[in-house]
VEXFI-893137 format. One record per residue: residue in one letter; x, y, z of N, C-alpha, C in turn; chain; residue number from 1. Coordinates in Angstrom, 1 decimal. Atoms other than C-alpha are relative to their C-alpha. Layout:
BEGIN
+--------+--------+--------+--------+--------+--------+--------+--------+--------+--------+--------+-----+
! residu !     nX !     nY !     nZ !    caX !    caY !    caZ !     cX !     cY !     cZ ! chaine ! num !
+--------+--------+--------+--------+--------+--------+--------+--------+--------+--------+--------+-----+
!      A !      X !      Y !      Z !      X !      Y !      Z !      X !      Y !      Z !      A ! NUM !
...
+--------+--------+--------+--------+--------+--------+--------+--------+--------+--------+--------+-----+
// end
This chain:
BEGIN
+--------+--------+--------+--------+--------+--------+--------+--------+--------+--------+--------+-----+
! residu !     nX !     nY !     nZ !    caX !    caY !    caZ !     cX !     cY !     cZ ! chaine ! num !
+--------+--------+--------+--------+--------+--------+--------+--------+--------+--------+--------+-----+
!      X !    0.5 !    1.3 !   -0.8 !   21.6 !   42.9 !   30.1 !   -0.5 !   -1.1 !   -0.7 !      A !   1 !
!      X !    0.3 !    1.4 !    1.0 !   21.3 !   39.3 !   28.8 !   -1.2 !   -0.4 !    0.1 !      A !   2 !
!      X !    1.7 !    0.4 !    0.1 !   17.9 !   37.8 !   27.7 !    0.3 !   -1.3 !    0.9 !      A !   3 !
!      X !    0.3 !    1.0 !   -0.8 !   16.5 !   35.3 !   29.9 !    0.1 !   -1.4 !   -1.1 !      A !   4 !
!      X !    0.0 !    1.6 !    0.8 !   17.1 !   31.4 !   28.1 !   -1.4 !   -0.4 !    0.1 !      A !   5 !
!      X !    1.0 !    0.8 !    0.3 !   14.5 !   29.0 !   27.6 !   -0.3 !   -0.5 !    1.5 !      A !   6 !
!      X !    0.3 !    0.6 !   -1.3 !   12.5 !   28.1 !   30.8 !    0.2 !   -1.2 !    0.5 !      A !   7 !
!      X !   -0.1 !    1.2 !   -0.4 !   13.3 !   25.3 !   32.6 !   -1.5 !   -1.0 !    0.2 !      A !   8 !
!      X !    1.4 !    0.8 !   -0.4 !   10.2 !   22.3 !   32.9 !    0.2 !   -0.2 !    1.3 !      A !   9 !
!      X !    0.1 !    0.3 !   -1.5 !    8.9 !   22.1 !   36.1 !   -0.6 !   -1.3 !    0.4 !      A !  10 !
!      X !    0.7 !    1.0 !   -0.7 !    7.8 !   19.3 !   38.3 !    0.6 !   -1.2 !   -0.9 !      A !  11 !
!      X !   -0.8 !    1.2 !    0.8 !   10.4 !   16.8 !   36.3 !    1.1 !   -0.2 !    0.8 !      A !  12 !
!      X !   -1.1 !    0.3 !   -0.6 !   12.7 !   14.7 !   37.8 !    1.2 !    0.1 !   -0.9 !      A !  13 !
!      X !   -1.6 !   -0.2 !    0.8 !   16.5 !   15.4 !   36.9 !    1.0 !   -0.8 !    0.9 !      A !  14 !
!      X !   -1.4 !    0.8 !   -0.5 !   19.9 !   13.9 !   37.2 !    0.9 !    0.9 !    0.6 !      A !  15 !
!      X !   -0.9 !   -0.8 !   -0.4 !   22.6 !   15.4 !   39.2 !    0.4 !    1.1 !   -0.9 !      A !  16 !
!      X !   -1.1 !   -0.8 !    1.1 !   24.3 !   16.9 !   36.0 !   -1.1 !    0.9 !   -0.6 !      A !  17 !
!      X !    1.3 !   -1.1 !    0.6 !   20.6 !   18.6 !   35.4 !   -0.7 !   -0.8 !   -1.5 !      A !  18 !
!      X !    0.9 !    0.5 !    1.0 !   19.4 !   16.2 !   32.4 !   -1.4 !   -0.6 !    0.5 !      A !  19 !
!      X !    1.1 !    0.4 !   -0.4 !   15.9 !   15.4 !   32.6 !    0.0 !   -1.7 !    0.1 !      A !  20 !
!      X !   -0.2 !    1.3 !   -0.4 !   15.5 !   11.5 !   33.8 !   -1.4 !   -0.5 !   -0.9 !      A !  21 !
!      X !    1.1 !    0.6 !    0.4 !   13.7 !    9.6 !   31.2 !   -1.1 !   -0.9 !    0.3 !      A !  22 !
!      X !    1.1 !    0.7 !   -0.4 !   10.5 !    7.8 !   31.7 !   -0.3 !   -1.1 !   -0.9 !      A !  23 !
!      X !    0.7 !    1.0 !    1.1 !    9.6 !    4.4 !   30.1 !   -1.2 !   -0.3 !    0.1 !      A !  24 !
!      X !    1.6 !    0.4 !   -0.1 !    6.3 !    4.0 !   28.6 !    0.0 !   -1.1 !   -0.8 !      A !  25 !
!      X !    0.4 !    1.1 !    0.9 !    5.1 !    1.0 !   27.2 !   -1.0 !    0.0 !   -0.8 !      A !  26 !
!      X !    1.1 !   -0.2 !    0.8 !    2.9 !    0.8 !   24.3 !   -1.0 !   -1.3 !    0.0 !      A !  27 !
!      X !    0.9 !    1.1 !   -0.2 !   -0.2 !   -1.4 !   25.2 !   -0.7 !   -0.4 !   -1.2 !      A !  28 !
!      X !    0.9 !    0.1 !    1.2 !   -2.0 !   -1.0 !   21.9 !   -1.1 !    0.5 !    0.2 !      A !  29 !
!      X !    1.5 !   -0.6 !   -0.2 !   -5.7 !    0.1 !   21.4 !   -0.6 !   -1.0 !    0.7 !      A !  30 !
!      X !    0.8 !    0.7 !   -1.0 !   -8.3 !   -1.3 !   23.5 !   -0.4 !   -1.2 !   -0.9 !      A !  31 !
!      X !    0.0 !    0.9 !    0.9 !   -9.0 !   -3.4 !   20.4 !    1.2 !   -1.2 !    0.3 !      A !  32 !
!      X !   -1.0 !    0.9 !    0.0 !   -5.7 !   -5.2 !   20.5 !    0.1 !   -0.6 !    1.3 !      A !  33 !
!      X !   -0.1 !    0.4 !   -1.7 !   -5.8 !   -5.4 !   24.4 !   -0.9 !   -1.0 !    0.1 !      A !  34 !
!      X !    1.1 !    0.7 !   -0.4 !   -9.2 !   -7.1 !   24.2 !    0.4 !   -1.6 !   -0.7 !      A !  35 !
!      X !   -0.4 !    1.3 !    0.5 !   -7.7 !   -9.6 !   21.7 !    1.2 !   -0.9 !    0.5 !      A !  36 !
!      X !   -1.1 !    0.5 !   -0.7 !   -4.3 !  -10.2 !   23.6 !   -0.5 !   -0.6 !    1.3 !      A !  37 !
!      X !    0.5 !    0.6 !   -1.1 !   -6.5 !  -10.8 !   26.7 !   -0.6 !   -1.4 !   -0.4 !      A !  38 !
!      X !    0.5 !    1.3 !   -0.2 !   -8.5 !  -13.5 !   25.1 !    0.7 !   -1.2 !   -0.8 !      A !  39 !
!      X !   -1.0 !    1.2 !    0.9 !   -5.8 !  -15.3 !   22.6 !    1.4 !    0.3 !    0.6 !      A !  40 !
!      X !   -1.6 !    0.1 !   -0.6 !   -2.6 !  -14.5 !   24.8 !    0.8 !    0.7 !   -1.3 !      A !  41 !
!      X !   -1.1 !   -0.3 !    1.0 !    0.6 !  -14.0 !   22.4 !   -0.7 !   -0.5 !   -1.5 !      A !  42 !
!      X !    0.5 !    0.8 !    1.0 !   -1.4 !  -16.0 !   20.0 !   -0.7 !    0.8 !   -1.1 !      A !  43 !
!      X !    1.1 !   -0.6 !    0.7 !   -3.8 !  -13.2 !   18.6 !    0.2 !    0.6 !   -1.3 !      A !  44 !
!      X !   -0.4 !   -0.5 !    1.3 !   -1.9 !  -12.1 !   15.5 !   -0.2 !   -0.6 !   -1.3 !      A !  45 !
!      X !    0.0 !    0.8 !    1.1 !   -2.2 !  -15.1 !   13.2 !   -1.2 !   -0.8 !    0.0 !      A !  46 !
!      X !    1.1 !    1.0 !   -0.1 !   -4.9 !  -17.2 !   12.3 !    0.1 !   -1.5 !    0.6 !      A !  47 !
!      X !   -0.6 !    1.1 !   -0.2 !   -3.2 !  -20.3 !   13.1 !    0.2 !    0.0 !    1.5 !      A !  48 !
!      X !    0.1 !   -0.3 !   -1.5 !   -2.5 !  -18.7 !   16.8 !   -1.4 !    0.0 !    0.4 !      A !  49 !
!      X !    1.4 !    0.0 !   -0.6 !   -6.2 !  -17.9 !   17.3 !   -0.3 !   -1.5 !    0.3 !      A !  50 !
!      X !    0.3 !    1.4 !   -0.2 !   -7.0 !  -21.3 !   16.5 !    0.4 !   -0.6 !    0.9 !      A !  51 !
!      X !   -0.7 !    0.7 !   -0.9 !   -4.6 !  -22.9 !   18.7 !   -0.5 !    0.4 !    1.4 !      A !  52 !
!      X !    0.1 !   -0.6 !   -1.6 !   -5.4 !  -20.3 !   21.8 !   -1.3 !   -0.7 !    0.3 !      A !  53 !
!      X !    1.3 !    0.5 !    0.0 !   -9.0 !  -21.4 !   21.1 !   -0.5 !   -1.4 !    0.2 !      A !  54 !
!      X !    0.1 !    1.5 !    0.0 !   -8.4 !  -25.2 !   21.3 !   -0.5 !   -0.6 !   -1.0 !      A !  55 !
!      X !    0.8 !    0.9 !    1.1 !   -9.7 !  -25.8 !   17.9 !    1.2 !   -0.9 !   -0.7 !      A !  56 !
!      X !   -1.0 !    0.9 !    0.8 !   -6.3 !  -27.7 !   16.8 !    0.1 !   -1.4 !    0.7 !      A !  57 !
!      X !   -0.1 !    1.5 !   -0.3 !   -7.2 !  -30.8 !   18.9 !   -0.2 !    0.1 !    1.5 !      A !  58 !
!      X !    0.6 !   -0.1 !   -1.4 !   -8.8 !  -31.8 !   22.2 !    1.8 !   -0.5 !    0.9 !      A !  59 !
!      X !   -1.3 !    0.3 !   -0.6 !   -5.2 !  -33.4 !   23.3 !    1.0 !    0.8 !   -0.1 !      A !  60 !
!      X !   -0.9 !   -1.3 !    0.1 !   -2.7 !  -30.4 !   24.3 !    1.2 !   -0.6 !   -0.9 !      A !  61 !
!      X !   -1.2 !    0.4 !    0.7 !    0.3 !  -32.4 !   22.9 !   -0.3 !    0.0 !   -1.5 !      A !  62 !
!      X !    0.2 !   -0.1 !    1.6 !   -1.2 !  -33.1 !   19.4 !    0.0 !    1.6 !   -0.3 !      A !  63 !
!      X !    0.6 !   -1.1 !    0.3 !   -2.5 !  -29.5 !   19.2 !    1.5 !    0.9 !    0.2 !      A !  64 !
!      X !   -1.2 !   -0.2 !    0.1 !    1.1 !  -28.5 !   20.1 !    0.7 !   -0.3 !   -1.1 !      A !  65 !
!      X !   -0.8 !    0.4 !    1.3 !    2.6 !  -30.5 !   17.5 !   -0.4 !    0.6 !   -1.0 !      A !  66 !
!      X !    0.6 !   -0.7 !    1.3 !    0.2 !  -29.1 !   14.9 !    0.4 !    1.4 !    0.0 !      A !  67 !
!      X !   -0.6 !   -1.6 !   -0.1 !    1.0 !  -25.5 !   16.0 !    1.1 !    0.4 !   -0.2 !      A !  68 !
!      X !   -1.2 !   -0.3 !    0.2 !    4.5 !  -25.9 !   15.8 !    0.3 !   -0.4 !   -1.3 !      A !  69 !
!      X !    0.0 !    0.5 !    1.3 !    4.6 !  -27.8 !   12.6 !   -0.7 !    1.1 !   -1.2 !      A !  70 !
!      X !    0.7 !   -1.2 !    0.8 !    2.3 !  -24.8 !   11.2 !    0.8 !    1.1 !    0.1 !      A !  71 !
!      X !   -0.8 !   -1.2 !   -0.3 !    4.5 !  -22.3 !   12.4 !    1.6 !    0.1 !   -1.0 !      A !  72 !
!      X !   -1.4 !    0.2 !    0.6 !    7.7 !  -23.9 !   10.9 !   -0.4 !   -0.2 !   -1.6 !      A !  73 !
!      X !    0.6 !   -0.2 !    1.4 !    5.9 !  -24.4 !    7.5 !    0.0 !    1.1 !   -0.5 !      A !  74 !
!      X !    0.2 !   -1.5 !    0.6 !    5.0 !  -20.8 !    7.3 !    1.4 !    0.6 !    0.1 !      A !  75 !
!      X !   -1.1 !   -0.8 !    0.2 !    8.4 !  -19.5 !    8.2 !    0.7 !   -0.6 !   -1.0 !      A !  76 !
!      X !   -0.9 !    0.4 !    1.3 !   10.4 !  -21.7 !    5.8 !   -0.5 !    0.4 !   -1.3 !      A !  77 !
!      X !    0.7 !   -0.6 !    1.1 !    7.8 !  -21.1 !    3.0 !    0.3 !    1.5 !   -0.1 !      A !  78 !
!      X !   -0.3 !   -1.5 !    0.3 !    8.1 !  -17.3 !    3.5 !    1.4 !    0.1 !   -0.3 !      A !  79 !
!      X !   -1.6 !   -0.4 !    0.0 !   12.0 !  -17.4 !    3.7 !    0.4 !   -0.5 !   -1.4 !      A !  80 !
!      X !   -0.2 !    0.3 !    1.2 !   12.2 !  -19.6 !    0.7 !   -0.7 !    0.3 !   -1.4 !      A !  81 !
!      X !    0.5 !   -0.4 !    1.1 !    9.5 !  -18.9 !   -1.6 !   -0.3 !    1.5 !    0.2 !      A !  82 !
!      X !    0.5 !   -1.4 !   -0.1 !    8.3 !  -15.4 !   -0.1 !   -1.4 !   -0.1 !   -0.6 !      A !  83 !
!      X !    1.2 !   -0.4 !    0.4 !    5.8 !  -13.5 !   -1.6 !    0.1 !    1.3 !   -0.1 !      A !  84 !
!      X !    0.2 !   -1.4 !    0.3 !    4.4 !  -10.0 !   -2.0 !    0.6 !    0.5 !    1.3 !      A !  85 !
!      X !   -0.4 !   -0.8 !   -1.3 !    6.4 !   -8.0 !    0.6 !    0.4 !    1.3 !   -0.3 !      A !  86 !
!      X !   -0.4 !   -1.4 !   -0.2 !    7.0 !   -4.3 !    1.0 !    1.2 !    0.4 !    0.2 !      A !  87 !
!      X !   -1.2 !   -0.1 !   -0.5 !   10.2 !   -3.2 !    0.5 !    0.2 !    1.8 !   -0.3 !      A !  88 !
!      X !   -0.3 !   -1.3 !   -0.1 !   11.2 !    0.5 !    1.3 !    0.9 !    0.6 !   -1.1 !      A !  89 !
!      X !   -1.0 !   -1.0 !    1.1 !   12.8 !    2.9 !   -1.5 !    1.2 !    0.0 !    0.5 !      A !  90 !
!      X !   -1.0 !   -0.6 !   -0.8 !   15.4 !    3.8 !    1.1 !    0.6 !   -1.3 !    0.5 !      A !  91 !
!      X !   -0.3 !    1.3 !   -0.3 !   16.1 !    0.0 !    1.7 !    1.1 !   -0.2 !   -0.6 !      A !  92 !
!      X !   -1.3 !    0.2 !    0.6 !   19.9 !   -0.5 !    0.7 !    0.5 !   -1.4 !    0.4 !      A !  93 !
!      X !   -0.2 !    1.6 !   -0.3 !   19.9 !   -4.2 !    1.9 !    0.6 !   -0.7 !   -1.4 !      A !  94 !
!      X !   -0.3 !    0.6 !    1.3 !   21.3 !   -6.5 !   -0.9 !   -1.4 !   -0.7 !   -0.7 !      A !  95 !
!      X !    1.1 !    0.4 !    0.6 !   18.6 !   -7.8 !   -3.4 !    0.3 !   -1.3 !   -0.8 !      A !  96 !
!      X !   -0.3 !    1.3 !    0.9 !   20.2 !  -11.1 !   -4.9 !   -0.8 !   -0.9 !    0.6 !      A !  97 !
!      X !    0.8 !    1.5 !   -0.4 !   18.7 !  -14.5 !   -5.3 !    0.9 !   -0.8 !    0.5 !      A !  98 !
!      X !   -0.7 !    1.2 !   -0.6 !   19.6 !  -17.8 !   -4.3 !    1.3 !   -0.1 !   -0.9 !      A !  99 !
!      X !   -1.0 !    0.4 !    0.8 !   22.0 !  -18.3 !   -7.4 !    1.2 !    1.1 !    0.5 !      A ! 100 !
!      X !   -1.2 !   -0.8 !   -0.5 !   24.1 !  -15.7 !   -5.8 !    0.7 !   -0.2 !    1.4 !      A ! 101 !
!      X !   -0.7 !    0.3 !   -1.0 !   24.7 !  -16.9 !   -2.6 !    0.0 !   -1.5 !    0.5 !      A ! 102 !
!      X !   -0.1 !    1.3 !   -0.3 !   25.8 !  -20.2 !   -1.3 !   -0.8 !   -0.5 !    1.0 !      A ! 103 !
!      X !    1.1 !    0.4 !   -1.1 !   23.0 !  -22.2 !    0.6 !    0.7 !   -1.2 !    1.0 !      A ! 104 !
!      X !   -0.8 !    0.5 !   -0.9 !   24.0 !  -23.5 !    3.7 !   -0.8 !   -1.4 !    0.1 !      A ! 105 !
!      X !    0.4 !    1.4 !   -0.1 !   23.5 !  -27.4 !    4.7 !   -1.4 !    0.3 !    0.7 !      A ! 106 !
!      X !    1.4 !    0.0 !   -0.7 !   20.7 !  -26.4 !    7.1 !   -1.2 !    0.8 !   -0.9 !      A ! 107 !
!      X !    0.7 !   -0.8 !    1.0 !   19.1 !  -24.1 !    4.4 !   -0.6 !   -0.9 !   -0.8 !      A ! 108 !
!      X !    0.2 !    1.0 !    1.2 !   19.1 !  -26.9 !    1.9 !   -0.9 !   -1.0 !    0.7 !      A ! 109 !
!      X !    0.8 !    1.1 !   -0.7 !   17.7 !  -29.4 !    4.5 !   -1.4 !    0.5 !    0.2 !      A ! 110 !
!      X !    1.1 !   -0.8 !   -0.2 !   15.0 !  -26.7 !    5.2 !   -1.1 !   -0.2 !   -1.4 !      A ! 111 !
!      X !    0.3 !    0.0 !    1.2 !   14.2 !  -26.5 !    1.4 !   -0.6 !   -1.3 !   -0.4 !      A ! 112 !
!      X !    0.6 !    1.3 !    0.4 !   13.9 !  -30.0 !    0.8 !   -1.1 !   -0.3 !    0.5 !      A ! 113 !
!      X !    1.2 !    0.4 !   -0.8 !   11.7 !  -30.6 !    3.7 !   -1.2 !    1.0 !   -0.2 !      A ! 114 !
!      X !    1.4 !   -0.9 !    0.2 !    9.4 !  -27.7 !    2.7 !   -0.4 !   -0.4 !   -1.5 !      A ! 115 !
!      X !    0.7 !    0.7 !    1.4 !    9.1 !  -29.2 !   -1.0 !   -0.4 !   -1.1 !    0.3 !      A ! 116 !
!      X !    0.3 !    0.8 !   -0.4 !    8.8 !  -32.4 !    0.2 !   -1.8 !   -0.1 !    0.9 !      A ! 117 !
!      X !    1.3 !    0.1 !   -0.4 !    5.7 !  -31.6 !    2.4 !   -1.0 !    0.7 !   -0.8 !      A ! 118 !
!      X !    0.8 !   -0.6 !    1.2 !    4.3 !  -29.4 !   -0.4 !   -0.5 !   -1.0 !   -0.9 !      A ! 119 !
!      X !    0.2 !    1.3 !    0.7 !    4.2 !  -32.5 !   -2.4 !   -0.9 !   -0.7 !    0.8 !      A ! 120 !
!      X !    0.6 !    0.8 !   -1.2 !    2.6 !  -34.4 !    0.5 !   -1.4 !    0.8 !   -0.1 !      A ! 121 !
!      X !    1.1 !   -0.9 !   -0.3 !    0.1 !  -31.7 !    1.0 !   -1.1 !    0.0 !   -1.5 !      A ! 122 !
!      X !    0.5 !    0.1 !    1.1 !   -0.7 !  -31.4 !   -2.6 !   -1.1 !   -1.3 !   -0.5 !      A ! 123 !
!      X !    0.4 !    1.7 !    0.0 !   -1.2 !  -35.2 !   -2.9 !   -1.4 !   -0.3 !    1.0 !      A ! 124 !
!      X !    1.2 !    0.1 !   -0.8 !   -3.5 !  -35.1 !   -0.1 !   -1.3 !    0.8 !   -0.1 !      A ! 125 !
!      X !    1.3 !   -1.0 !    0.6 !   -5.8 !  -32.3 !   -1.4 !   -0.3 !    1.0 !    1.0 !      A ! 126 !
!      X !    0.1 !   -1.0 !   -1.0 !   -5.4 !  -30.3 !    1.7 !    0.6 !    1.5 !    0.1 !      A ! 127 !
!      X !   -1.0 !   -0.9 !   -0.1 !   -3.0 !  -27.6 !    1.0 !   -0.9 !    1.3 !   -0.1 !      A ! 128 !
!      X !    0.7 !   -0.9 !    0.0 !   -5.6 !  -25.0 !    0.1 !   -0.8 !    0.8 !    1.5 !      A ! 129 !
!      X !    0.4 !   -0.3 !   -1.5 !   -7.0 !  -25.1 !    3.7 !    0.9 !    0.4 !    1.0 !      A ! 130 !
!      X !   -0.9 !   -0.6 !   -0.9 !   -3.8 !  -24.9 !    5.4 !    0.5 !    1.1 !   -0.6 !      A ! 131 !
!      X !   -0.5 !   -1.4 !    0.5 !   -2.8 !  -22.0 !    3.1 !   -1.0 !    1.1 !    0.7 !      A ! 132 !
!      X !    1.4 !   -1.3 !   -0.7 !   -6.1 !  -20.0 !    4.8 !    0.5 !    0.1 !    1.3 !      A ! 133 !
!      X !   -0.1 !   -0.2 !   -1.3 !   -4.7 !  -20.9 !    8.2 !    1.6 !    0.8 !    0.0 !      A ! 134 !
!      X !   -1.0 !   -0.8 !    0.1 !   -1.2 !  -19.6 !    7.3 !    0.4 !    1.5 !   -0.6 !      A ! 135 !
!      X !    0.1 !   -1.2 !    0.9 !   -1.8 !  -16.6 !    5.0 !    0.3 !    1.2 !    0.8 !      A ! 136 !
!      X !   -0.5 !   -1.1 !   -0.6 !   -0.3 !  -13.4 !    5.9 !   -1.4 !    1.2 !    0.1 !      A ! 137 !
!      X !    1.2 !   -0.8 !    0.2 !   -3.8 !  -12.0 !    4.9 !   -0.8 !   -0.1 !    1.2 !      A ! 138 !
!      X !    1.0 !    0.2 !   -1.3 !   -5.5 !  -13.2 !    8.1 !    1.1 !    0.4 !    1.1 !      A ! 139 !
!      X !   -1.0 !   -0.4 !   -1.2 !   -3.3 !  -11.2 !   10.8 !   -1.0 !    0.4 !    0.8 !      A ! 140 !
!      X !    1.1 !   -0.4 !   -1.4 !   -6.3 !   -9.5 !   12.8 !   -1.4 !   -0.8 !   -0.2 !      A ! 141 !
!      X !    1.3 !    0.8 !    0.0 !   -9.4 !  -11.3 !   11.5 !    0.2 !   -1.0 !   -1.4 !      A ! 142 !
!      X !    0.3 !    1.0 !    0.9 !  -10.5 !  -14.2 !    9.2 !    1.0 !   -1.2 !    0.1 !      A ! 143 !
!      X !    1.2 !    0.3 !    1.1 !  -10.6 !  -16.5 !    7.3 !   -1.4 !   -0.1 !    0.8 !      A ! 144 !
!      X !    1.5 !    0.0 !   -0.4 !  -14.4 !  -16.2 !    7.8 !   -0.4 !   -1.1 !    0.5 !      A ! 145 !
!      X !    0.5 !    1.3 !   -0.8 !  -14.7 !  -19.7 !    8.7 !    0.5 !   -0.4 !    1.3 !      A ! 146 !
!      X !   -0.8 !   -0.1 !   -1.5 !  -12.4 !  -19.5 !   11.5 !   -0.8 !    1.0 !    1.2 !      A ! 147 !
!      X !    0.8 !   -1.3 !   -0.8 !  -13.9 !  -15.9 !   12.6 !   -1.6 !   -1.0 !    0.7 !      A ! 148 !
!      X !    1.1 !    0.6 !   -0.3 !  -17.2 !  -18.1 !   12.6 !    0.0 !   -1.1 !    1.2 !      A ! 149 !
!      X !   -0.3 !    1.1 !   -1.0 !  -16.1 !  -20.8 !   14.8 !    0.6 !    0.5 !    1.3 !      A ! 150 !
!      X !   -0.5 !   -0.7 !   -1.5 !  -14.2 !  -18.6 !   17.4 !   -1.2 !    0.7 !    0.5 !      A ! 151 !
!      X !    1.1 !   -0.4 !   -0.6 !  -17.5 !  -16.8 !   17.8 !   -1.0 !   -0.7 !    0.5 !      A ! 152 !
!      X !    1.1 !    1.4 !   -0.7 !  -19.5 !  -20.2 !   18.9 !   -0.5 !   -0.3 !   -1.2 !      A ! 153 !
!      X !    0.9 !    0.6 !    0.9 !  -20.6 !  -20.9 !   15.6 !    0.2 !   -1.5 !   -0.3 !      A ! 154 !
!      X !    0.1 !    1.5 !   -0.2 !  -21.5 !  -24.6 !   14.9 !   -0.2 !   -0.4 !   -2.0 !      A ! 155 !
!      X !    0.4 !    0.3 !    1.4 !  -22.1 !  -24.4 !   10.8 !    0.9 !   -1.4 !   -0.3 !      A ! 156 !
!      X !   -1.0 !    1.6 !    0.5 !  -21.0 !  -28.1 !    9.3 !    0.9 !    0.8 !   -1.0 !      A ! 157 !
!      X !   -1.3 !    0.1 !    1.0 !  -19.2 !  -26.5 !    6.4 !    1.2 !    0.8 !    0.4 !      A ! 158 !
!      X !   -1.3 !   -0.6 !   -0.5 !  -16.9 !  -24.3 !    8.8 !    0.8 !   -1.2 !    0.7 !      A ! 159 !
!      X !   -0.5 !    1.2 !   -0.8 !  -16.3 !  -27.6 !   10.9 !    0.5 !   -0.8 !   -0.9 !      A ! 160 !
!      X !   -0.5 !    0.9 !    0.7 !  -15.6 !  -29.5 !    7.7 !    1.4 !    0.8 !   -0.5 !      A ! 161 !
!      X !   -1.3 !   -0.9 !    0.3 !  -13.0 !  -26.7 !    6.7 !    1.1 !   -0.2 !    1.0 !      A ! 162 !
!      X !   -0.9 !    0.1 !   -1.3 !  -11.6 !  -26.9 !   10.2 !    0.8 !   -1.4 !   -0.2 !      A ! 163 !
!      X !   -0.4 !    1.5 !    0.4 !  -11.1 !  -30.7 !    9.7 !    0.8 !   -0.2 !   -1.2 !      A ! 164 !
!      X !   -0.9 !    0.2 !    0.8 !   -9.6 !  -30.3 !    6.7 !    1.4 !    0.8 !    0.2 !      A ! 165 !
!      X !   -1.2 !   -0.9 !   -0.3 !   -7.1 !  -27.5 !    7.8 !    1.0 !   -0.7 !    1.1 !      A ! 166 !
!      X !   -0.5 !    0.9 !   -1.1 !   -6.4 !  -30.1 !   10.9 !    1.0 !   -1.3 !   -0.9 !      A ! 167 !
!      X !   -0.5 !    1.1 !    0.7 !   -5.8 !  -32.9 !    8.3 !    1.4 !    0.4 !   -0.8 !      A ! 168 !
!      X !   -1.2 !   -0.7 !    0.7 !   -3.2 !  -30.6 !    6.6 !    1.3 !    0.0 !    1.1 !      A ! 169 !
!      X !   -1.1 !    0.0 !   -1.2 !   -1.4 !  -30.1 !   10.0 !    0.3 !   -1.1 !    0.1 !      A ! 170 !
!      X !   -0.4 !    1.2 !   -0.4 !   -1.3 !  -33.8 !   10.4 !    0.9 !   -0.6 !   -0.9 !      A ! 171 !
!      X !   -1.2 !    0.3 !    0.9 !    0.6 !  -34.3 !    7.3 !    1.2 !    0.6 !    0.3 !      A ! 172 !
!      X !   -1.7 !   -0.4 !   -0.7 !    3.4 !  -31.8 !    8.6 !    0.1 !   -0.5 !    1.3 !      A ! 173 !
!      X !   -0.8 !    0.5 !   -1.3 !    3.4 !  -33.4 !   11.9 !   -1.3 !   -1.1 !    0.1 !      A ! 174 !
!      X !    0.7 !    1.2 !   -0.3 !    1.9 !  -36.9 !   11.9 !   -0.3 !   -0.4 !    1.5 !      A ! 175 !
!      X !    0.2 !    0.4 !   -1.6 !    0.3 !  -37.9 !   15.4 !    1.0 !   -0.9 !    0.4 !      A ! 176 !
!      X !   -0.8 !    0.6 !   -0.6 !    2.5 !  -39.5 !   17.7 !   -0.7 !   -1.3 !    0.1 !      A ! 177 !
!      X !    0.4 !    1.4 !   -0.6 !    2.1 !  -43.2 !   18.3 !    0.5 !   -0.3 !    1.2 !      A ! 178 !
!      X !   -0.3 !    0.3 !   -1.4 !    2.1 !  -44.7 !   21.8 !    1.2 !   -0.9 !   -0.1 !      A ! 179 !
!      X !   -1.0 !    0.7 !    0.0 !    5.4 !  -46.3 !   22.4 !   -0.3 !   -1.4 !    0.5 !      A ! 180 !
!      X !    0.2 !    1.5 !   -0.6 !    5.6 !  -50.0 !   23.3 !    1.2 !   -0.4 !    0.2 !      A ! 181 !
!      X !   -1.1 !    0.4 !   -0.3 !    8.1 !  -51.4 !   25.4 !    0.1 !   -1.6 !   -0.2 !      A ! 182 !
!      X !   -0.3 !    1.6 !    0.2 !    9.1 !  -55.2 !   24.6 !    0.7 !   -0.6 !    1.3 !      A ! 183 !
!      X !   -0.5 !    0.6 !   -1.0 !    9.6 !  -57.2 !   27.8 !    0.4 !   -1.4 !   -0.1 !      A ! 184 !
!      X !   -0.4 !    1.9 !    0.0 !   11.4 !  -60.8 !   27.4 !    0.0 !   -0.2 !    1.7 !      A ! 185 !
!      X !    0.3 !    0.4 !   -1.3 !   10.5 !  -62.7 !   30.4 !    0.7 !   -1.6 !   -0.3 !      A ! 186 !
!      X !   -0.9 !    0.9 !    0.1 !   13.0 !  -65.4 !   31.2 !   -0.6 !   -1.1 !    0.7 !      A ! 187 !
!      X !    0.4 !    1.4 !   -1.0 !   12.0 !  -68.9 !   32.9 !    1.4 !    0.1 !    1.0 !      A ! 188 !
!      X !   -0.9 !    0.3 !   -1.2 !   13.6 !  -69.9 !   36.0 !    1.0 !   -1.3 !   -0.4 !      A ! 189 !
!      X !   -0.8 !    0.7 !    0.4 !   16.8 !  -71.7 !   35.1 !    0.3 !   -1.4 !    0.9 !      A ! 190 !
+--------+--------+--------+--------+--------+--------+--------+--------+--------+--------+--------+-----+
// end
């Protein structure tokens, strides 16, 4: 007499062929992450995003959007071109060559030129350290401390001064738009 096999799972939906129907589960994160997501929307994971979601980048929505997009662009190009401390798994087999081995495309060269020009302008204006605090990978969940104080409702003058300096740096990246003027020529009756 043969032995009985593994017992089937009960109360499980199955396909016609007998396989179990897989149910999709969405990971919503911990309660802390859900709270951050409720407070800041999709911008909860960066200091720049938290400042943008809280309305600290400007009263005018268009200026705030321009500053946010310019800051994201600067961070993306900076991390791609200059990089920094990144972890690489020992099992990672991707190429590890430098830029000398790869031909740079015209688009990448244009991004590099823009990045280095903006870095010069930020250094000349003296606002780059404040921008670096908003864009640093160190402040994904919390920080910098002055931003956390402002987000908590603090009104300390030093925190507001640092925020103004960071906004000045973002204005170097994305200068405020000037209102357009339309010139109208009036002709006299002939």
